[in-house]
N, CA, C and O of each residue as an XYZ file, in Angstrom:
596
protein
N    -115.523    165.946    102.711
C    -115.426    167.770    103.616
C    -115.715    168.647    102.356
O    -115.202    168.815    101.250
N    -116.518    169.005    102.883
C    -117.242    170.152    101.557
C    -116.459    171.860    101.567
O    -116.411    172.611    102.541
N    -116.036    172.067    100.494
C    -115.328    172.770    100.244
C    -116.504    174.491    100.940
O    -117.733    174.531    101.007
N    -115.904    175.169    101.170
C    -116.359    176.403    101.262
C    -116.611    177.521     99.704
O    -117.541    178.118     99.161
N    -115.211    177.312     99.503
C    -114.986    178.285     98.776
C    -114.419    177.379     97.386
O    -113.794    176.319     97.418
N    -114.793    178.053     96.347
C    -113.575    176.460     94.861
C    -112.081    177.964     94.872
O    -112.069    179.149     95.203
N    -111.353    177.271     94.475
C    -110.371    178.068     93.716
C    -110.708    177.376     92.468
O    -110.826    176.157     92.344
N    -110.862    178.323     91.496
C    -111.202    177.546     89.952
C    -109.959    177.788     89.009
O    -109.917    177.679     87.784
N    -108.897    178.164     89.945
C    -107.589    177.961     88.758
C    -107.478    176.762     89.544
O    -107.054    176.079     88.611
N    -107.511    176.071     90.368
C    -106.826    174.898     90.699
C    -108.097    173.478     90.827
O    -107.863    172.269     90.835
N    -109.381    174.167     90.912
C    -110.438    172.969     91.467
C    -111.082    172.579     90.147
O    -111.192    173.102     89.038
N    -111.398    171.636     90.625
C    -112.263    170.159     89.569
C    -113.676    170.661     89.528
O    -114.290    170.701     90.594
N    -114.307    171.077     88.337
C    -115.680    171.542     87.870
C    -116.475    170.243     88.173
O    -117.624    170.188     88.610
N    -115.596    169.133     87.840
C    -116.203    167.539     88.308
C    -116.931    167.721     89.198
O    -118.159    167.800     89.241
N    -115.410    167.867     90.693
C    -115.512    167.658     91.737
C    -116.813    168.740     92.182
O    -117.919    168.277     92.458
N    -116.618    169.785     92.205
C    -117.392    170.917     92.295
C    -119.245    170.453     91.791
O    -120.217    171.106     92.170
N    -119.312    169.414     91.039
C    -120.133    168.792     90.726
C    -120.780    168.369     91.327
O    -121.738    169.027     91.732
N    -120.566    166.808     91.769
C    -120.647    166.407     92.242
C    -120.449    166.314     93.467
O    -120.592    165.168     93.891
N    -120.216    166.957     94.093
C    -120.196    167.806     95.639
C    -121.270    167.921     96.242
O    -121.620    167.678     97.397
N    -122.136    168.607     94.701
C    -123.384    169.524     94.843
C    -124.019    168.444     94.384
O    -124.984    168.495     95.147
N    -124.214    167.508     93.721
C    -125.333    166.871     93.523
C    -125.127    164.840     93.115
O    -125.631    163.945     92.436
N    -123.936    165.123     94.197
C    -123.979    163.898     94.100
C    -123.897    162.595     95.496
O    -122.824    162.213     95.028
N    -124.036    161.944     96.344
C    -124.713    161.100     96.690
C    -125.297    160.017     96.258
O    -124.922    159.551     95.182
N    -126.366    159.367     97.017
C    -127.355    158.031     96.752
C    -128.940    158.701     96.145
O    -129.710    158.388     95.237
N    -128.901    159.828     97.254
C    -130.464    160.237     96.848
C    -130.329    161.793     95.960
O    -131.208    162.560     95.566
N    -129.609    161.822     95.911
C    -129.369    164.259     95.576
C    -130.149    163.951     94.091
O    -131.245    164.395     93.747
N    -129.121    162.929     93.209
C    -130.079    162.950     91.545
C    -130.633    162.225     91.644
O    -130.558    161.577     90.600
N    -131.519    161.611     92.559
C    -133.507    161.272     92.497
C    -134.072    161.646     92.442
O    -134.960    161.526     91.598
N    -133.963    162.751     93.710
C    -134.948    163.586     93.766
C    -134.862    164.684     93.096
O    -135.905    165.050     92.554
N    -133.736    165.470     92.935
C    -133.858    166.239     91.730
C    -134.961    165.981     90.639
O    -135.916    166.645     90.236
N    -134.281    164.360     90.229
C    -134.747    163.688     88.888
C    -136.530    163.890     89.135
O    -137.243    164.181     88.174
N    -137.132    163.684     90.597
C    -138.427    163.312     90.515
C    -139.213    164.895     90.450
O    -140.396    165.139     90.209
N    -137.845    166.045     90.824
C    -138.522    167.567     90.894
C    -139.235    167.995     89.610
O    -140.257    168.654     89.417
N    -138.107    167.233     88.563
C    -137.831    167.210     87.123
C    -139.210    167.717     86.802
O    -139.217    168.641     85.989
N    -140.815    167.173     87.426
C    -141.928    166.762     86.706
C    -143.167    167.463     87.450
O    -144.359    167.276     87.205
N    -142.527    168.434     88.552
C    -142.827    169.569     88.752
C    -143.096    169.486     90.646
O    -142.502    168.534     91.152
N    -143.840    170.303     91.564
C    -143.549    170.680     92.720
C    -144.135    169.068     93.130
O    -145.035    168.301     92.785
N    -142.823    169.130     94.236
C    -143.377    167.807     94.850
C    -143.825    168.487     96.850
O    -143.703    169.652     97.230
N    -144.316    167.283     97.709
C    -144.194    167.974     98.700
C    -143.379    166.474     99.520
O    -143.380    165.429     98.869
N    -142.799    166.484    100.771
C    -142.311    166.033    101.599
C    -142.901    164.609    101.667
O    -141.983    163.825    101.421
N    -143.772    164.113    101.841
C    -145.363    163.050    101.772
C    -144.549    162.889    100.402
O    -143.397    162.520    100.634
N    -144.786    163.039     99.218
C    -144.575    162.634     97.954
C    -143.005    162.158     97.752
O    -142.609    161.457     96.820
N    -142.398    162.557     98.558
C    -140.744    161.891     98.313
C    -141.039    160.365     99.403
O    -140.560    159.261     99.147
N    -141.740    160.611    100.354
C    -141.753    159.405    100.950
C    -142.131    158.397    100.181
O    -141.452    157.385    100.009
N    -143.296    158.624     99.646
C    -143.499    157.550     99.214
C    -143.121    156.775     97.100
O    -143.426    155.870     96.323
N    -142.143    158.240     97.263
C    -141.418    157.570     95.442
C    -140.191    156.892     96.111
O    -139.694    155.966     95.470
N    -139.656    157.200     97.243
C    -138.260    156.533     97.666
C    -138.643    155.875     98.927
O    -138.786    156.711     99.819
N    -138.801    154.991     99.205
C    -139.436    154.037    100.360
C    -138.165    153.448    100.715
O    -138.404    152.431    101.366
N    -136.369    153.708    100.520
C    -135.810    152.402    100.787
C    -134.789    154.163    101.620
O    -133.681    153.919    102.097
N    -135.176    155.338    101.669
C    -134.693    156.481    101.823
C    -134.994    156.784    103.447
O    -136.186    156.985    103.675
N    -134.141    156.845    104.563
C    -135.291    157.297    105.529
C    -135.303    158.674    105.956
O    -134.497    159.486    105.501
N    -136.303    159.016    106.927
C    -136.439    160.566    106.559
C    -136.338    160.646    106.922
O    -137.391    160.649    107.559
N    -134.673    161.080    108.244
C    -134.220    161.609    108.822
C    -132.892    162.342    107.124
O    -132.611    163.477    106.740
N    -132.602    161.346    106.783
C    -131.974    161.296    105.533
C    -132.526    162.051    104.273
O    -131.892    162.859    103.595
N    -133.583    161.718    104.118
C    -134.716    162.918    102.637
C    -134.572    163.910    103.612
O    -133.771    164.720    103.146
N    -134.989    164.325    104.904
C    -134.192    165.776    105.114
C    -133.386    166.543    104.713
O    -133.409    167.595    104.074
N    -132.145    165.476    105.456
C    -130.496    166.459    105.484
C    -130.477    166.407    103.880
O    -129.769    167.344    103.512
N    -130.932    165.747    102.857
C    -130.671    165.791    101.740
C    -131.502    167.199    100.915
O    -131.052    168.039    100.135
N    -132.253    167.092    101.226
C    -133.453    168.622    100.620
C    -132.929    169.464    101.509
O    -132.649    170.437    100.809
N    -132.554    169.766    102.819
C    -131.230    170.788    103.174
C    -130.629    171.423    103.047
O    -130.601    172.631    103.279
N    -129.180    169.906    102.128
C    -128.427    170.839    101.486
C    -128.648    170.820    100.333
O    -127.588    171.248     99.875
N    -129.779    170.471     98.875
C    -130.048    170.833     97.753
C    -130.754    172.346     97.994
O    -130.586    173.230     97.154
N    -131.576    172.579     99.238
C    -131.704    174.067     99.391
C    -130.262    175.053     99.654
O    -130.176    176.089     98.994
N    -129.466    174.800    100.350
C    -128.401    175.417    101.222
C    -127.908    175.764     99.689
O    -127.776    176.958     99.421
N    -127.555    174.530     98.397
C    -126.773    174.840     97.281
C    -127.593    175.810     96.152
O    -127.086    176.173     95.091
N    -128.677    176.082     96.506
C    -129.432    176.838     96.256
C    -130.051    176.197     94.591
O    -129.918    176.936     93.615
N    -130.618    174.987     94.445
C    -131.296    174.211     93.623
C    -132.684    174.159     93.993
O    -133.445    174.734     93.214
N    -133.048    173.761     94.715
C    -134.329    173.951     94.998
C    -134.838    174.938     96.189
O    -134.044    175.488     96.951
N    -136.129    175.087     96.257
C    -137.084    175.891     96.881
C    -138.046    175.089     97.506
O    -138.995    174.515     96.971
N    -137.646    175.099     98.952
C    -138.787    174.688     99.932
C    -139.777    176.709    101.066
O    -139.546    177.698    101.762
N    -140.887    175.849    100.280
C    -142.066    176.529    100.529
C    -142.909    175.944    102.016
O    -143.433    174.845    102.198
N    -142.817    176.998    102.854
C    -143.869    176.051    104.155
C    -144.798    176.684    103.881
O    -144.740    177.791    103.344
N    -146.046    175.964    104.271
C    -147.612    176.823    104.170
C    -148.251    176.195    105.536
O    -148.430    175.026    105.877
N    -148.627    177.921    106.430
C    -148.979    177.673    107.844
C    -150.643    177.499    107.838
O    -151.693    178.112    107.648
N    -150.104    176.248    108.179
C    -151.759    175.208    107.821
C    -150.966    173.551    108.896
O    -149.870    172.994    108.942
N    -152.590    173.328    109.698
C    -152.173    172.568    110.879
C    -153.250    171.040    109.708
O    -154.335    171.348    109.215
N    -152.608    169.473    109.486
C    -150.315    169.750    109.358
C    -149.732    170.577    108.551
O    -149.920    170.908    107.380
N    -149.172    170.792    109.168
C    -148.027    171.269    108.421
C    -147.682    171.037    106.798
O    -147.401    169.839    106.839
N    -147.585    171.280    105.923
C    -147.682    171.435    104.641
C    -146.330    171.779    103.560
O    -146.613    172.592    102.680
N    -144.968    171.266    103.545
C    -143.984    171.644    102.753
C    -143.860    171.253    101.508
O    -143.926    170.065    101.195
N    -143.610    172.503    100.402
C    -143.430    172.055     99.396
C    -142.138    172.307     98.632
O    -141.568    173.263     99.159
N    -141.560    171.905     97.764
C    -140.451    171.633     97.246
C    -140.641    171.789     95.624
O    -141.707    171.485     95.088
N    -139.614    172.245     94.953
C    -139.601    172.911     93.527
C    -138.024    173.314     93.250
O    -137.185    173.790     94.015
N    -137.957    172.991     92.049
C    -136.611    173.372     91.756
C    -136.736    174.778     91.151
O    -137.668    175.274     90.517
N    -135.067    175.493     91.664
C    -134.904    176.967     91.260
C    -134.437    176.547     89.615
O    -134.420    175.497     88.972
N    -134.075    177.981     89.335
C    -133.134    178.277     87.931
C    -131.873    177.358     87.736
O    -131.374    176.805     86.756
N    -131.512    177.433     89.297
C    -129.853    176.725     88.831
C    -130.231    175.287     89.153
O    -129.272    174.561     88.891
N    -131.225    174.636     89.602
C    -132.100    173.486     89.647
C    -131.874    172.373     88.666
O    -131.460    171.213     88.651
N    -132.573    173.730     87.467
C    -133.626    173.248     86.435
C    -132.310    173.042     85.164
O    -132.272    172.548     84.037
N    -131.368    173.692     86.039
C    -130.051    173.964     84.350
C    -129.377    172.350     84.704
O    -128.519    171.923     83.931
N    -129.754    171.604     85.746
C    -129.341    170.380     85.925
C    -130.282    169.101     84.879
O    -129.993    167.904     84.861
N    -131.387    169.727     84.106
C    -132.517    168.280     83.507
C    -131.564    167.947     82.958
O    -131.036    166.917     83.377
N    -130.751    168.866     81.459
C    -130.107    167.940     80.783
C    -128.920    166.396     80.986
O    -128.620    165.509     80.187
N    -128.531    166.639     82.341
C    -127.502    166.059     83.435
C    -128.463    165.229     84.363
O    -127.761    164.530     85.094
N    -129.359    165.103     84.530
C    -129.733    164.572     84.863
C    -130.690    163.190     84.044
O    -131.064    162.068     84.385
N    -130.783    163.955     82.942
C    -131.944    163.173     82.136
C    -130.734    162.439     81.153
O    -131.034    161.926     80.075
N    -129.652    162.457     81.556
C    -128.753    161.508     80.459
C    -128.043    161.093     81.464
O    -126.908    160.750     81.133
N    -128.399    160.949     83.084
C    -127.925    160.028     83.842
C    -129.014    159.453     83.919
O    -129.277    159.267     85.107
N    -129.853    159.042     83.200
C    -131.437    158.058     83.618
C    -131.098    157.372     82.148
O    -131.135    156.155     81.967
N    -130.842    158.111     81.368
C    -130.272    157.496     79.869
C    -129.696    155.988     80.210
O    -130.176    154.856     80.160
N    -128.088    156.696     80.676
C    -127.195    155.776     80.926
C    -127.527    154.584     81.894
O    -126.838    153.564     81.910
N    -128.656    154.776     82.726
C    -128.336    154.089     83.766
C    -130.140    152.997     83.002
O    -130.127    151.780     83.183
N    -130.961    153.408     82.523
C    -131.331    152.275     81.311
C    -130.537    151.352     80.746
O    -130.549    150.184     81.134
N    -129.814    151.755     79.833
C    -128.848    151.294     79.520
C    -127.925    150.158     79.888
O    -127.562    149.095     79.384
N    -127.662    150.994     81.214
C    -126.240    150.030     81.815
C    -127.385    148.934     82.466
O    -127.087    147.740     82.497
N    -128.744    149.413     82.997
C    -129.176    148.167     83.556
C    -129.728    147.034     82.368
O    -129.664    145.854     82.715
N    -130.032    147.199     81.590
C    -130.529    146.245     80.003
C    -129.253    145.590     79.814
O    -129.183    144.366     79.699
N    -127.918    146.588     79.765
C    -126.861    145.932     79.626
C    -126.667    144.804     81.115
O    -126.529    143.593     80.942
N    -126.678    145.186     81.979
C    -126.322    144.117     83.444
C    -127.043    143.059     82.452
O    -126.375    142.328     81.720
N    -128.654    143.031     82.489
C    -129.659    142.220     82.781
C    -129.002    141.297     81.856
O    -128.724    140.226     82.398
N    -128.517    141.427     80.061
C    -128.254    140.468     79.211
C    -127.234    139.549     79.994
O    -127.320    138.331     80.152
N    -126.179    140.466     80.480
C    -125.139    139.898     81.276
C    -125.703    138.320     81.802
O    -125.446    137.238     81.272
N    -126.664    138.623     83.180
C    -127.250    137.767     83.594
C    -127.397    137.208     83.297
O    -126.874    136.179     83.724
N    -128.091    137.166     82.436
C    -128.924    136.113     81.544
C    -128.116    135.577     80.986
O    -128.281    134.369     81.156
N    -127.289    135.772     80.383
C    -126.363    135.165     79.363
C    -125.420    134.257     79.809
O    -124.943    133.405     79.059
N    -124.899    134.460     81.813
C    -124.200    133.798     82.392
C    -124.928    132.783     83.117
O    -124.273    131.813     83.498
N    -126.461    132.840     83.441
C    -127.024    131.920     84.018
C    -127.389    131.255     82.899
O    -127.762    130.093     83.060
N    -127.374    131.731     81.734
C    -127.718    130.177     80.795
C    -126.758    129.293     80.762
O    -126.899    128.070     80.785
N    -125.423    130.106     80.689
C    -124.237    129.006     80.403
C    -123.690    128.386     81.729
O    -122.608    127.799     81.701
N    -124.418    128.499     82.918
C    -124.652    127.534     84.521
C    -126.008    126.493     83.577
O    -125.684    125.547     82.858
N    -127.037    126.795     83.726
C    -127.977    125.714     83.309
C    -127.585    124.600     81.968
O    -127.283    124.821     80.796
N    -127.749    123.326     82.759
C    -127.260    122.000     82.314
C    -128.063    121.946     80.903
O    -129.223    122.357     80.872
N    -127.512    121.498     79.876
C    -127.153    121.427     78.576
C    -128.944    119.961     78.933
O    -129.143    118.993     79.666
N    -129.845    120.833     77.726
C    -130.530    119.730     77.632
C    -130.170    118.136     76.730
O    -129.892    118.026     75.536
N    -130.247    117.435     77.388
C    -129.967    115.981     76.506
C    -130.632    114.770     76.624
O    -130.600    114.058     77.627
N    -131.372    114.486     75.363
C    -131.782    113.491     75.051
C    -132.367    111.835     75.733
O    -131.791    110.749     75.660
N    -133.599    112.151     76.331
C    -133.666    111.150     77.318
C    -132.841    109.911     77.452
O    -133.040    109.119     76.532
N    -131.747    109.428     78.572
C    -130.516    108.684     78.067
C    -129.672    108.396     77.404
O    -129.110    107.319     77.212
N    -129.558    109.208     77.074
C    -128.341    109.713     76.903
C    -127.747    110.542     77.690
O    -128.091    111.654     78.090
N    -126.325    109.574     77.988
C    -125.243    109.751     78.972
C    -125.356    109.782     80.299
O    -126.559    109.662     80.529
N    -124.539    109.914     81.683
C    -125.242    109.455     82.597
C    -125.429    110.848     83.105
O    -125.136    111.799     82.381
N    -125.954    111.039     84.443
C    -125.817    111.531     85.654
C    -124.662    112.749     85.929
O    -124.720    113.930     86.271
N    -123.249    111.498     85.478
C    -122.451    112.441     85.799
C    -121.872    113.723     84.765
O    -121.459    114.876     84.885
N    -122.083    112.904     83.885
C    -122.012    114.023     82.526
C    -122.954    114.753     82.220
O    -122.619    115.710     81.523
N    -124.055    114.679     82.474
C    -124.854    116.161     82.750
C    -124.837    117.696     83.536
O    -125.391    118.784     83.382
N    -123.696    116.987     84.614
C    -123.276    117.777     85.788
C    -122.093    118.208     85.720
O    -121.470    118.592     86.710
N    -121.623    118.197     84.502
C    -120.319    118.339     84.089
C    -120.193    119.913     83.837
O    -120.919    120.219     82.891
N    -119.530    120.987     84.354
C    -119.446    121.858     84.057
C    -118.196    122.190     83.738
O    -117.335    121.505     84.290
N    -117.822    123.041     83.009
C    -116.019    123.304     82.002
C    -115.842    124.714     83.399
O    -116.813    125.420     83.672
N    -114.733    124.856     83.978
C    -114.467    125.879     84.506
C    -113.097    126.047     83.708
O    -112.211    125.433     83.114
N    -113.627    127.549     84.186
C    -111.544    128.065     82.901
C    -110.835    128.372     84.135
O    -111.551    129.292     84.530
N    -110.349    128.305     84.610
C    -109.178    128.441     85.706
C    -108.299    130.135     85.448
O    -107.722    130.162     84.360
N    -108.186    131.151     86.091
C    -107.704    132.091     85.279
C    -106.512    132.339     86.755
O    -107.103    132.421     87.832
N    -105.393    132.420     86.804
C    -103.745    132.555     86.886
C    -103.791    133.792     88.115
O    -102.964    134.648     87.804
N    -104.345    134.070     89.126
C    -103.689    134.647     90.236
C    -102.604    135.065     91.204
O    -102.164    134.514     92.212
N    -102.277    136.300     90.547
C    -101.054    136.570     91.538
C    -101.285    136.990     93.192
O    -102.044    137.776     93.759
N    -100.206    136.029     93.659
C    -100.616    136.927     95.556
C     -99.572    137.524     95.322
O     -98.664    136.956     94.714
N     -99.436    139.139     95.864
C     -97.773    139.424     96.819
C     -97.054    138.913     97.715
O     -98.148    138.453     98.042
N     -96.926    138.844     97.845
C     -95.087    138.883     98.776
C     -94.794    139.251     99.671
O     -93.618    139.158    100.022
């Protein structure tokens, strides 16, 4: 549920920030707007997995919260441009730090996945050494699991 007014004595600033820029698409939209003004069609190409309806909703929310400007040109076909407001530009350090964190996180995940894949591969053995059963054995560590009663 969206807050209309924040009680600054009890509210959490992180909650307020995430309410404005949180979600799957808002941060990505803001990131692409750091590069400059974008048209609706550009967002559709940059974000192929977002539906047109969701993109429209996210852009409207960002506009309502004062983070982006929406400029409509009276022409056919209609042309709409989006750009960052001063408040939107003030998020630049946060968005860029999120990007840096994401790059490092994805690299560590790729490294962990590669290490896990290496553990699951059969070790190379000289031809004729051992039989097929020996080569196919994989050591599995058992982990105790407690089940609530």
